[in-house]
Every structure is written in structure tokens, then in C-alpha cells.
N, C-alpha and C positions, 0 to 999 in steps of 0.2 A: 618615059614615064618615069616618077620619083613618086616613091611609096616608103611611109614611115609606120613600121610595124613596132607598138609596144607590150613587152611580157611582164604581166604582173610579177613580182619577186614575192614569193611567197616562201615558206619553211621546205613545202613539198618540192619546189623549183629548185631549192637552193642546193639540193642534194641530188640533183642529176648528173649524171657522169659525164664527162667530156666525149665520149663515144656514144651516149644517148643524145646527147644535146645534137650532133652533127649529124648524124642519122635521122631522128626523129622529126627534127625543126628543119637544120639545113638543109638535109637532103630532099627528104621526102614531103615535107609542107612547102619550103621554099624553092625548093629547086634550083639550089645555089649554082652557079657556074664560075661564079668569082667572088672571092672572099679578099676584102682587105683589113688590114688588121695594125693595131700599132706596135711599136719595136717591144715594149715591155708586157703584151697583152697575155694574160692567161684566163684560162674558162673551165667550167666543169667542177666538182664536188671536188673539195681542197684543192683548187687551181692547179690540178693534174694536166690541163690541156696548155699548150704552148704555139709557137711558130712551126716550131719543127714537126710535131704530132699531128697540126693540121695539115700541115703538107704532105705527110704519109697519107693521111686518111684522102685527100684529094687525089692522090694517085689510083686508089680504087674506087674512089666514088664520081670519078671523073671530074674536078672542079680546080680551077686555079688558085693559087694562095697569094697575095701581094703582102710583105710586110712594109710597114712605112717607117722608114730609118729615122733614128733618133735625131731630135733638133737642137742646136747649143746656140745659146746668145749671152753673150759676153759670160761665159764659162757655166752659165746655167741650163740645166736640162729644162729644155719646155715643156709644161704639161698643163692639161685642165686644170689641176690646183692651182699653179701660179697665174694662170691667165683668170679664173675666177677671182684671187687674191686680190691681184692688181687691179680689176674692175671693182672691186668691192671697198676698196681704198682711194677709189680716183684718180689711180695713173693709168690716165685712160692712154698716153704715149706709150708705157710701158706694154699695157695689155694689146695695143695696136703691134707694139714691135713682135712679141710672142704669136701673135695671129697671121703677120704679115699682111695685115688688111686694116682698114678701118672698122672698128668695132659698129653693128649697124642693129637696130630695131625698127620696126614695122607697126605703122598704122593709121589712123585716119584725123585728119584736121577738125577743128569744132570751131566757133565762134571765140575769140580772143578778149582781149580787155576793149569794153568800151570809152574808157577813158584816155588810155592809149591812143586808139583809131580817132577820136578828137584832135590829137595834136601831130596826125599823120604818120602814126607810127604802130602799123597794122600786126599784130600779134593773133596767133592762134592756140588754142588749145589742143593737143594731142591725145587722142586716145588710142592705147595700144592694144595691137591685137593679139600678141602674145605672151598671155599670162604667166606663163613659164620663163620668159627671157630675161637675166638677169641686167635689172638695173640699177645704174651706177649711183653713188651716194647723192643726196641734197647738195644742191651747188648751181653755178651758172657754166654754160658749155660752149664750145666754138665747135659747131656741126656744119654740115651741109646736109639739105634737103630736098630730094627728088623725089617730082611727082609724072605722071605721065605727060605732065605738059607743062612743068616748070623745075628749076634748079635754082638752088642761091645757095651762099653761106649765110650764117646767121647766127645768133644766140639762141640757147635752149635754156632754160629754167628748169631744174626739179626740185619739188616741192613737198615733203611728205613728214614735215616735223612734227605734227603732233601726234606720232605714233611712234617716234623714237625708231629703233632700229627692227620694229614691225614693221616693214613695209608692205602694207597690205595693199595688192594690186588694184583694186578697185576706186581708192581713196586717194590715189597719186596725183599728185597736180605737175601736169607737164606743158609750158609754155612756150612757144618758137616765135622768135621775133627775124622775119627774113629781111636780107639787106634789100633784095629784088623781088617785092611784092607780086608783079604782075603773074597770073598764072596759077595764083595759090587761093585757093577757093574753100570754105567749108563743105564738108563731105568727101574729098581728095582721099584717096590711100597714097599715104608717102612713105619712103624710107629714110631714116635720119643716121648718118652717119657720123662719130664722132671723132675729132681730132685733138681736142685737150680740153683738160678743165682749168677754167679762167679764175675762177676765185667761190668764194663761199658765199650761200646766199645771206643776202642783208636785209634787215628790215628799215623800209622806208616812210617816213613821217606823211608825208603828201607825195600825190602823182609826180609833182614839179620836181622831186630831189631822185625819185624812179627814173623820168625821162632825163634827166643830166646823167645819173651812172649808165644808163643803155648807149647815150651817147658816146661816153668814153670807153665802155666796152665795145662799142663797134670800131673804132678808129683802131684799138689793139686788136680784134680779131680779123679786119680787114688786111691787115698787114702779116697776117700767118699766111703761110704757102700748104694749102693741101686739097 
């Protein structure tokens, strides 16, 4: 069973001592038996708690503590800040290297462009499920999308330029062009795996120009290994 517990960070909560946090929350409420923390994690009022302190308390309260070692990539210490910055800059390959897996988002397929469908290029809009998930910047991406019945490489376009840096979740336009359309239908839940940012978003004068560009993008993306 997987559970997520969110604690509201208030001024009062910020003054909780490390011993009170361990005793009152981790032990008395969560009945923790194993706690995993990052290599530089500190907690409690004035950041007084750390791995060594938690390990000592674990001996008294009968829980195990595991520390995730520092990850290093090309002489950079990997952190959540570096990962977020890479994603916000559209440096997908760098973010994937930090994560050691392809960055992904989950959502639901909706009907796509009727004009492209007439030209045998089925596309789908994607409605994201995770409101708090970091969405890469506007542009075109090489992705793989998987559902319970299908899997395909494809091109994903993210568009929210009307709002600039104010990336409003509900107004974001995300459209997917699968190279193998069989098995993908509106209403399907999907997972999007990001491989690379291909280019900036372009404005096309007519549907024929868009169709030509998508064909060029497809040739480029199909040559990628991911």
C-alpha cells in the first residue's frame, strides 16, 4: 500500500523541535518502522535534526533509518533544485540524467485536431491528472506515451503562450501525435515519458504547413533511440 501524507507548514509547525516531530508524528501517529532520508537532510526547529540524531532516536523508538547517498553527475551534486531547473529550462535529457529515468506525467486523452485527422494524422489533446506536476516549457518534445492497450513514440506539443510565465494548469494546451495510433482512443489514461525537447513552438499560416512540419519532426524523432 502506498500513502502520501501532507502536513500544512504553518508558523506553529515550523517551531516543532526535532524530538517532538519524531516522537509525536513519526512514532505515535505514523508508527514508523523504517525512515529513508537524503544525505543532507535536516529537520526540526533550527534544522537541529540530522541523520545521526535520527539514527540514535531509532535505537530508542525501534525504527530503522536509511540515508540515501549523495548522487554525483559530471561533478554536479544532484538535487531536486537542479532537476526542477533543468525541466523548467526544457533540458529534458539533463533532467533525465539527474533522475536516472525518463521524466513522466500522467493524464487522459481527449479528441484532437479534426483538420489533422482528415489528413490521416490522428492527434489527441492530453488532460493532465497531476495539477502539481512540473510541466516543461512551451515547445515540441520527443515522447513515448503508454496506455493499458497501446504504446508509441510520438510528438508532444505544449502550448500556454497566452499567459507567458504564468503557467495556469487548467489552460495549458498539450497535444500528442502518436506514430502508431492503434489502441489510442479518447478517454484512455496515459503516461507520457519525455525523451528530448525537439524545437520551439512555431506558428503556421495554414494546416498544410503544420502537416509538413510534423512530417519533418516525425523523421527526426523516429531516428532517436529511447
